[in-house]
C-alpha positions, 0 to 999 in steps of 0.5 A, spaced: 798 990 885 802 991 878 808 989 882 803 982 884 802 982 877 808 981 873 811 977 879 805 972 878 807 972 871 814 972 871 813 966 876 808 962 871 812 963 865 818 960 869 813 954 870 812 952 863 819 954 862 822 948 866 815 944 863 818 945 856 826 944 857 823 937 861 820 935 855 824 929 851 825 931 843 822 928 838 827 922 835 829 924 828 832 918 824 837 923 820 842 923 825 848 919 827 847 914 832 849 918 839 856 914 843 852 910 847 848 906 841 855 906 837 859 903 842 858 898 848 856 901 854 860 900 861 855 899 867 861 897 872 868 899 873 873 894 877 880 896 879 879 903 875 881 910 878 877 916 879 882 922 876 878 927 881 881 923 887 888 923 884 888 931 885 891 932 892 894 925 893 900 925 897 907 924 895 912 920 899 920 918 897 923 912 898 924 914 905 917 915 907 917 922 907 912 927 905 914 930 898 908 934 896 902 932 893 899 931 885 896 938 883 894 936 876 894 930 871 895 932 864 894 927 858 896 927 850 890 927 845 889 920 845 887 920 853 893 917 856 896 921 861 903 922 860 905 928 866 903 929 874 904 937 876 906 936 884 905 942 888 912 942 893 912 946 899 907 952 901 901 952 905 894 952 903 896 953 895 900 959 898 908 959 896 907 952 892 912 950 887 910 946 881 914 942 878 912 937 872 915 930 872 913 924 867 907 920 870 910 914 869 915 916 874 910 915 879 908 908 883 901 908 886 901 905 892 894 902 895 897 901 903 898 906 908 905 909 909 908 905 915 909 909 921 917 909 922 918 914 927 917 914 935 912 917 938 912 924 941 907 922 948 911 916 951 903 914 953 900 915 946 900 909 941 903 910 934 898 911 929 895 904 925 899 903 919 899 897 914 905 897 909 910 902 906 912 906 901 916 901 897 914 903 891 911 897 889 904 896 888 901 891 893 894 888 894 891 889 900 888 884 906 882 882 904 878 886 910 880 892 906 877 893 898 882 898 895 878 899 890 872 900 893 875 907 894 876 909 887 883 911 888 890 909 891 892 911 898 899 915 896 905 915 891 911 914 891 916 918 886 924 917 888 927 925 890 927 929 895 923 935 897 929 940 896 931 936 889 923 938 887 924 945 889 930 946 885 926 943 878 924 949 874 917 950 875 912 948 871 907 954 868 901 952 864 901 956 857 896 961 854 
């Protein structure tokens, strides 16, 4: 019986605590205005990319060979992205070699990588692709809205996988 009373008391306390946390605080006039009231609030964004979608983005070289993927983006104190950390090789993150490259050296492409190889199965159709990794940003056809994806299709960087593997390994400092 004592255990049921303790359990009921704890449940009641938890319910009352959630109601107390849900109440909005009273407004005071001695505080500085918040960022939302001090600046213009943005309600829509057009042509912007989500950083969360950039991680894992495949990187190809000029010959349309997959050479790695973006692991991280590093920015300066003003919020400008300066460095892309690229993962080369490895399997499921194991044995992956991380290298840092200047962000401005990457070229983002909205169209899929062009398929250039022959089909391994004679009766199979090649994968449907639109465009090539030419290194220039192109607009997609009107039927596809790349802005609704919030990220580009892939990245082009002028290097081979071996050149990236031979670059000094990037390590996060403590």
